[in-house]
VEXTI-288423 format. One record per residue (C-alpha): residue number from 1; residue in one letter; chain; x, y, z negated. Coordinates in Angstrom, 3 decimals, decimal comma. Each point is the difference from the previous one (the first is absolute). Example, Ala and Ser with C-alpha at 12.3 -4.5 7.8 and 13.67 -1.06 7.14 Angstrom:
2
> 1_A_A_12,300_-4,500_-7,800;
> 2_S_A_1,370_3,440_0,660;
end
This chain:
358
> 1_X_A_-118,892_245,821_123,178;
> 2_X_A_0,881_3,063_-2,064;
> 3_X_A_-2,854_2,471_-0,160;
> 4_X_A_0,061_3,468_-1,544;
> 5_X_A_-3,249_1,526_-1,293;
> 6_X_A_-0,719_3,638_-0,769;
> 7_X_A_-2,910_2,312_-0,798;
> 8_X_A_0,297_3,589_1,212;
> 9_X_A_-1,827_3,313_-0,346;
> 10_X_A_-2,807_0,692_-2,434;
> 11_X_A_-1,085_-2,950_-2,088;
> 12_X_A_-3,515_-1,426_0,004;
> 13_X_A_-2,008_-2,953_-1,163;
> 14_X_A_0,840_-3,331_1,627;
> 15_X_A_3,727_0,354_0,629;
> 16_X_A_0,865_-2,777_-2,422;
> 17_X_A_-2,832_-2,164_1,284;
> 18_X_A_1,343_0,415_3,546;
> 19_X_A_3,544_-0,915_-1,068;
> 20_X_A_-1,442_-3,056_-1,722;
> 21_X_A_-1,903_-1,028_3,132;
> 22_X_A_3,162_0,134_2,121;
> 23_X_A_2,180_-1,765_-2,568;
> 24_X_A_-2,379_-2,819_-0,924;
> 25_X_A_-0,593_-0,838_3,661;
> 26_X_A_3,719_-0,007_0,828;
> 27_X_A_0,830_-2,135_-3,018;
> 28_X_A_-2,845_-2,376_0,848;
> 29_X_A_0,977_-0,398_3,661;
> 30_X_A_3,800_0,335_-0,100;
> 31_X_A_0,879_-1,035_-3,544;
> 32_X_A_3,711_0,308_-0,770;
> 33_X_A_0,708_0,999_3,604;
> 34_X_A_-0,936_3,591_-0,906;
> 35_X_A_1,485_2,443_-2,501;
> 36_X_A_-1,788_3,242_-0,820;
> 37_X_A_1,677_3,204_-1,095;
> 38_X_A_-1,680_3,006_-1,563;
> 39_X_A_1,268_3,368_1,231;
> 40_X_A_-0,445_2,597_-2,733;
> 41_X_A_-1,847_3,276_0,507;
> 42_X_A_-0,808_-0,356_3,687;
> 43_X_A_2,402_1,253_2,645;
> 44_X_A_2,221_1,530_-2,711;
> 45_X_A_0,980_-3,520_-1,030;
> 46_X_A_0,697_-0,953_3,594;
> 47_X_A_2,110_3,123_0,478;
> 48_X_A_1,995_-0,597_-3,185;
> 49_X_A_0,155_-3,794_0,162;
> 50_X_A_-2,053_-0,375_-3,173;
> 51_X_A_-1,664_-3,406_0,193;
> 52_X_A_-0,288_-3,188_-2,051;
> 53_X_A_-0,882_-3,626_0,566;
> 54_X_A_-3,487_-1,057_-1,053;
> 55_X_A_-1,638_-3,337_-0,706;
> 56_X_A_-3,523_-1,375_-0,112;
> 57_X_A_-0,459_1,030_-3,643;
> 58_X_A_0,390_3,645_0,963;
> 59_X_A_-3,200_-0,240_2,034;
> 60_X_A_-2,123_-1,653_-2,692;
> 61_X_A_-2,766_1,907_-1,790;
> 62_X_A_0,296_3,131_2,178;
> 63_X_A_-3,197_-0,362_2,042;
> 64_X_A_-1,843_2,497_-2,211;
> 65_X_A_2,944_2,221_-0,962;
> 66_X_A_-0,034_3,569_1,323;
> 67_X_A_2,996_1,920_1,311;
> 68_X_A_2,947_-1,931_1,401;
> 69_X_A_2,440_-2,300_-1,782;
> 70_X_A_2,691_1,107_2,456;
> 71_X_A_-0,428_3,734_-0,557;
> 72_X_A_-0,439_2,504_2,816;
> 73_X_A_1,194_3,384_1,252;
> 74_X_A_-0,644_2,424_2,816;
> 75_X_A_2,730_0,252_2,628;
> 76_X_A_-1,076_2,443_2,762;
> 77_X_A_0,333_-1,433_3,489;
> 78_X_A_1,620_3,176_1,337;
> 79_X_A_2,938_-0,533_-2,376;
> 80_X_A_0,754_-3,540_1,140;
> 81_X_A_2,269_1,046_2,862;
> 82_X_A_1,753_2,776_-1,919;
> 83_X_A_3,286_-0,505_-1,812;
> 84_X_A_-0,253_0,106_-3,782;
> 85_X_A_1,750_2,833_-1,847;
> 86_X_A_2,542_-2,373_-1,535;
> 87_X_A_0,597_-2,129_3,093;
> 88_X_A_0,584_0,158_3,738;
> 89_X_A_-2,393_-2,906_0,433;
> 90_X_A_-3,683_0,603_0,655;
> 91_X_A_-2,611_-1,670_-2,174;
> 92_X_A_-0,901_-2,185_2,964;
> 93_X_A_3,615_-1,138_0,345;
> 94_X_A_0,128_-0,797_-3,700;
> 95_X_A_-3,181_-2,070_0,225;
> 96_X_A_1,322_-1,923_2,998;
> 97_X_A_3,224_-0,594_-1,929;
> 98_X_A_-1,934_-1,410_-2,977;
> 99_X_A_-2,008_-2,323_2,241;
> 100_X_A_3,223_-1,278_1,589;
> 101_X_A_1,943_-0,446_-3,243;
> 102_X_A_-2,950_-1,673_-1,759;
> 103_X_A_-0,530_-2,197_3,058;
> 104_X_A_-3,741_0,603_-0,088;
> 105_X_A_-1,796_-1,977_2,690;
> 106_X_A_-3,103_2,168_-0,419;
> 107_X_A_-1,350_2,982_-1,925;
> 108_X_A_-3,553_-0,007_-1,354;
> 109_X_A_-1,090_3,614_-0,362;
> 110_X_A_-3,180_1,223_-1,677;
> 111_X_A_-1,037_3,586_0,588;
> 112_X_A_-1,962_2,690_1,790;
> 113_X_A_0,637_2,407_2,859;
> 114_X_A_3,484_1,264_-0,846;
> 115_X_A_1,098_-3,464_-1,048;
> 116_X_A_-1,044_-1,454_3,342;
> 117_X_A_1,894_2,626_1,980;
> 118_X_A_3,190_-1,045_-1,768;
> 119_X_A_-0,878_-3,697_0,315;
> 120_X_A_-0,366_0,475_3,750;
> 121_X_A_3,351_1,821_0,087;
> 122_X_A_1,665_-2,976_-1,695;
> 123_X_A_-1,724_-2,346_2,428;
> 124_X_A_1,288_2,030_2,946;
> 125_X_A_3,511_-0,441_-1,390;
> 126_X_A_-0,217_-3,760_-0,051;
> 127_X_A_-1,326_-0,740_-3,490;
> 128_X_A_-2,664_-2,696_-0,287;
> 129_X_A_-2,934_1,704_-1,688;
> 130_X_A_-3,537_-0,983_-1,030;
> 131_X_A_-2,193_2,606_-1,705;
> 132_X_A_-3,222_0,174_-2,005;
> 133_X_A_-2,355_3,053_0,106;
> 134_X_A_-0,270_1,824_-3,301;
> 135_X_A_-1,710_3,322_-0,787;
> 136_X_A_-3,062_1,155_-1,912;
> 137_X_A_-0,667_2,443_2,858;
> 138_X_A_-0,780_-2,806_2,500;
> 139_X_A_1,623_2,159_2,682;
> 140_X_A_2,468_-2,472_1,479;
> 141_X_A_-0,413_-0,581_3,726;
> 142_X_A_-0,686_-3,520_1,277;
> 143_X_A_-1,909_-1,386_-2,969;
> 144_X_A_-3,614_0,457_-1,000;
> 145_X_A_0,908_-0,245_-3,662;
> 146_X_A_3,081_0,608_-2,127;
> 147_X_A_0,395_-1,524_-3,436;
> 148_X_A_-0,401_2,419_-2,890;
> 149_X_A_-2,860_1,771_1,775;
> 150_X_A_-2,885_-2,017_-1,446;
> 151_X_A_1,426_0,286_-3,511;
> 152_X_A_0,337_3,769_0,355;
> 153_X_A_-3,571_0,219_1,345;
> 154_X_A_-1,174_-1,881_-3,083;
> 155_X_A_1,761_2,454_-2,308;
> 156_X_A_-1,077_3,146_1,842;
> 157_X_A_-3,568_-1,296_0,112;
> 158_X_A_0,053_-0,704_-3,749;
> 159_X_A_1,201_3,548_-0,683;
> 160_X_A_-2,761_1,566_2,098;
> 161_X_A_-2,563_-2,368_-1,554;
> 162_X_A_0,996_1,221_-3,449;
> 163_X_A_-0,199_3,655_1,056;
> 164_X_A_-3,662_-0,433_0,942;
> 165_X_A_-1,243_-0,155_-3,582;
> 166_X_A_1,802_3,113_-1,235;
> 167_X_A_-0,864_1,878_3,197;
> 168_X_A_-3,674_-0,810_-0,550;
> 169_X_A_0,109_0,854_-3,704;
> 170_X_A_1,504_3,447_0,578;
> 171_X_A_-1,571_0,755_3,394;
> 172_X_A_3,415_0,638_1,455;
> 173_X_A_1,852_-0,270_3,267;
> 174_X_A_3,019_-2,298_-0,174;
> 175_X_A_2,864_-0,506_2,424;
> 176_X_A_1,875_-3,305_-0,217;
> 177_X_A_3,270_0,181_1,919;
> 178_X_A_1,223_-3,315_1,366;
> 179_X_A_3,314_-0,892_1,620;
> 180_X_A_0,468_0,250_3,762;
> 181_X_A_2,254_2,656_1,546;
> 182_X_A_-0,709_-0,696_3,656;
> 183_X_A_-2,745_-2,641_0,040;
> 184_X_A_-3,358_-0,013_-1,750;
> 185_X_A_-0,773_-3,725_-0,179;
> 186_X_A_0,235_-0,162_-3,795;
> 187_X_A_-2,139_3,080_-0,529;
> 188_X_A_-2,576_-1,114_2,552;
> 189_X_A_-0,385_-3,528_-1,352;
> 190_X_A_-0,030_1,047_-3,658;
> 191_X_A_-2,299_2,930_0,703;
> 192_X_A_-2,612_-2,179_1,676;
> 193_X_A_0,367_-2,833_-2,518;
> 194_X_A_-0,472_2,344_-2,963;
> 195_X_A_-2,858_2,039_1,421;
> 196_X_A_1,921_3,257_0,306;
> 197_X_A_-2,050_2,791_1,565;
> 198_X_A_2,727_1,676_2,040;
> 199_X_A_3,112_-1,630_1,477;
> 200_X_A_2,946_2,047_1,255;
> 201_X_A_2,780_-1,742_1,930;
> 202_X_A_3,032_1,296_1,986;
> 203_X_A_-1,416_-1,158_3,328;
> 204_X_A_-3,066_2,249_-0,300;
> 205_X_A_1,023_3,581_-0,934;
> 206_X_A_-2,395_1,500_-2,527;
> 207_X_A_-1,932_3,235_-0,268;
> 208_X_A_-0,454_1,250_-3,563;
> 209_X_A_-3,190_1,742_1,141;
> 210_X_A_-1,433_-3,251_1,395;
> 211_X_A_0,849_-1,839_-3,221;
> 212_X_A_-1,643_2,770_-2,037;
> 213_X_A_-3,098_-0,304_2,192;
> 214_X_A_-0,118_-3,742_-0,675;
> 215_X_A_0,180_0,618_-3,754;
> 216_X_A_-2,803_2,570_0,207;
> 217_X_A_-2,175_-2,405_2,017;
> 218_X_A_0,403_-2,602_-2,729;
> 219_X_A_-1,056_2,557_-2,613;
> 220_X_A_-3,102_0,899_1,973;
> 221_X_A_-0,781_-3,711_0,176;
> 222_X_A_0,039_-0,218_-3,788;
> 223_X_A_3,470_-1,513_-0,414;
> 224_X_A_1,739_0,951_-3,242;
> 225_X_A_3,547_-0,551_1,204;
> 226_X_A_2,270_-0,562_2,994;
> 227_X_A_3,155_-2,075_0,307;
> 228_X_A_2,678_0,567_2,627;
> 229_X_A_2,557_-2,657_0,942;
> 230_X_A_2,914_1,971_1,425;
> 231_X_A_3,195_-1,416_1,512;
> 232_X_A_3,201_1,670_-1,179;
> 233_X_A_0,860_0,681_3,641;
> 234_X_A_-3,252_1,801_0,809;
> 235_X_A_0,338_3,089_2,200;
> 236_X_A_-2,340_2,877_0,694;
> 237_X_A_-1,260_0,783_3,477;
> 238_X_A_2,161_3,133_-0,027;
> 239_X_A_3,100_-2,013_-0,879;
> 240_X_A_-0,757_-2,557_2,702;
> 241_X_A_0,501_2,748_2,600;
> 242_X_A_3,468_0,881_-1,296;
> 243_X_A_3,310_-1,203_1,394;
> 244_X_A_2,018_-2,353_-2,217;
> 245_X_A_2,307_2,864_-0,921;
> 246_X_A_-2,883_2,313_-0,888;
> 247_X_A_-1,732_-2,719_-1,997;
> 248_X_A_3,133_-0,807_-1,991;
> 249_X_A_0,568_3,678_-0,794;
> 250_X_A_-3,622_0,457_-1,074;
> 251_X_A_0,097_-3,016_-2,308;
> 252_X_A_3,274_1,123_-1,575;
> 253_X_A_-1,706_3,258_-0,956;
> 254_X_A_-3,159_-1,705_-1,295;
> 255_X_A_-0,300_0,848_-3,728;
> 256_X_A_-1,691_-3,278_-0,897;
> 257_X_A_1,421_-3,363_-1,125;
> 258_X_A_-2,055_-1,801_2,633;
> 259_X_A_-2,612_0,573_2,686;
> 260_X_A_-2,831_-0,980_-2,348;
> 261_X_A_0,661_2,915_-2,338;
> 262_X_A_-0,062_2,429_2,916;
> 263_X_A_-3,244_-1,505_1,247;
> 264_X_A_-1,426_0,202_-3,530;
> 265_X_A_0,654_3,750_-0,103;
> 266_X_A_-1,486_0,463_3,458;
> 267_X_A_-3,162_-1,895_-0,955;
> 268_X_A_-0,321_1,783_-3,340;
> 269_X_A_-0,071_3,322_1,863;
> 270_X_A_-2,499_-1,271_2,577;
> 271_X_A_-2,384_-1,817_-2,369;
> 272_X_A_0,421_1,743_-3,352;
> 273_X_A_0,612_-3,379_-1,625;
> 274_X_A_2,802_-1,169_-2,226;
> 275_X_A_1,936_-2,618_1,952;
> 276_X_A_2,002_-2,693_-1,812;
> 277_X_A_2,891_-1,930_1,551;
> 278_X_A_1,112_-3,526_-0,875;
> 279_X_A_3,181_-1,487_1,473;
> 280_X_A_0,643_-3,700_-0,766;
> 281_X_A_3,364_0,265_1,768;
> 282_X_A_2,401_-2,925_-0,368;
> 283_X_A_-2,609_-1,877_-2,004;
> 284_X_A_-1,302_-1,039_3,434;
> 285_X_A_3,261_-1,847_0,740;
> 286_X_A_0,379_-1,740_-3,335;
> 287_X_A_-1,170_-3,096_-1,779;
> 288_X_A_-0,843_-3,486_1,169;
> 289_X_A_-1,084_-0,646_3,599;
> 290_X_A_-3,703_-0,675_0,457;
> 291_X_A_-1,040_-3,515_1,127;
> 292_X_A_-0,365_1,159_3,622;
> 293_X_A_3,615_1,210_0,015;
> 294_X_A_1,226_-3,185_-1,678;
> 295_X_A_-1,588_-2,007_2,780;
> 296_X_A_1,294_2,321_2,730;
> 297_X_A_3,572_0,075_-1,297;
> 298_X_A_0,045_-3,766_-0,312;
> 299_X_A_-1,170_-0,422_3,596;
> 300_X_A_2,522_2,557_1,233;
> 301_X_A_2,783_-1,603_-2,025;
> 302_X_A_-0,725_-3,453_1,400;
> 303_X_A_-0,077_1,378_3,554;
> 304_X_A_3,302_1,841_-0,507;
> 305_X_A_1,656_-3,185_-1,257;
> 306_X_A_-1,283_-1,885_3,032;
> 307_X_A_1,504_2,604_2,341;
> 308_X_A_3,342_-0,427_-1,757;
> 309_X_A_-0,251_-3,778_0,235;
> 310_X_A_-0,715_0,253_3,723;
> 311_X_A_2,676_2,622_0,663;
> 312_X_A_-2,516_2,608_1,179;
> 313_X_A_1,706_3,138_-1,228;
> 314_X_A_-0,611_3,665_0,748;
> 315_X_A_-3,653_-0,214_-1,025;
> 316_X_A_-2,384_1,343_-2,618;
> 317_X_A_-2,742_-2,327_-1,215;
> 318_X_A_-3,325_1,780_0,475;
> 319_X_A_-3,746_-0,423_-0,393;
> 320_X_A_-1,993_0,069_3,241;
> 321_X_A_-3,565_-1,327_0,249;
> 322_X_A_0,508_-1,608_-3,437;
> 323_X_A_2,936_-2,009_1,357;
> 324_X_A_3,640_0,363_-1,009;
> 325_X_A_2,059_0,644_3,125;
> 326_X_A_3,542_1,199_0,813;
> 327_X_A_0,373_3,500_1,426;
> 328_X_A_3,360_1,161_1,458;
> 329_X_A_1,724_2,584_-2,180;
> 330_X_A_0,561_2,137_3,075;
> 331_X_A_-3,775_0,444_0,262;
> 332_X_A_-0,363_0,942_-3,662;
> 333_X_A_2,913_2,323_-0,725;
> 334_X_A_-0,764_3,701_0,067;
> 335_X_A_-3,744_-0,394_0,522;
> 336_X_A_-2,724_1,099_-2,388;
> 337_X_A_-3,487_-1,499_-0,258;
> 338_X_A_-2,423_2,783_-0,888;
> 339_X_A_-3,778_0,042_-0,371;
> 340_X_A_-1,702_0,648_3,356;
> 341_X_A_-2,480_2,849_-0,623;
> 342_X_A_-2,528_-1,809_2,208;
> 343_X_A_0,463_-3,394_-1,667;
> 344_X_A_-2,943_-2,117_-1,109;
> 345_X_A_0,809_0,491_-3,680;
> 346_X_A_0,084_3,799_0,311;
> 347_X_A_-3,281_-0,094_1,873;
> 348_X_A_-1,463_-2,252_-2,689;
> 349_X_A_0,958_2,582_-2,625;
> 350_X_A_-1,680_2,754_2,006;
> 351_X_A_-3,125_-2,130_0,550;
> 352_X_A_-0,212_-0,453_-3,766;
> 353_X_A_-0,199_3,770_-0,310;
> 354_X_A_3,522_0,467_-1,316;
> 355_X_A_1,849_3,158_0,977;
> 356_X_A_3,444_-0,471_1,554;
> 357_X_A_0,866_3,600_-0,758;
> 358_X_A_-0,399_1,223_3,562;
end
């Protein structure tokens, strides 16, 4: 068997560990009956035919290495069926051509939402595909957990933990902005784990007045500081009522580098306090995977290899009820897993006395 492997979209912790899990299992079960090829920089490499043969040594000592040894890139799904400027062929046609010329029996694809839409497109056009769920946002449909998420939670939690001491020392209000454009899983988990006082996520539009009230209540209770965990995709209650076109226009005119700085100004006016903003940014996606992610990626990698061995293509390996199961790509592609506002974990945060900004 000739198998091509690629990592697509934003990088995160655990990509190399997942590649290792797939490769070691295939080598162990199929030996010299399998040849693995690394496709460079995600779908770009598949489009341009940029791939190379790999061997077992390439997968040694990468369990704890961050990033991806194959490189990655973002290739928007909407561009896959459009002809490139320098060619009459679409990107999809070029990828199908590469698969045919390379004689790949299967593609192993690691990625998040956009990656899975393209993986499903390839599957619909006859390519044997097996995928693994990657994203620090944990917003991929069909799996309870994506790899990279637990590592990012660890980092975001560490950042908020460290902010506590300086917030206490200076009696200040701090906003820590975490990643998450459309889903608030990372912010919610890290906020609870670090003891943040206010958590603002995209799924629950915020009121600056309600947040200011929460800060004032803490002051009356003798608290010297307040810490807000805010997702980068947070929206106000006013914005939540806008159409997509109105929202986009409003954000384009927003004179702030991110939503946290706007919220900081709003709260400063409402509370009279100096508000500080900390943004860990891509730090949340970097470094070695935490032990939980190393275990998860290994389990997912083994399961993906078993699907290939058994010829069960067109599936993503997923976590459901702490079991690794195959989920059809057609059920995953184009769907987003967001935080239910009435979920147990949101209710737990409220029962603890945390404000959700609403």
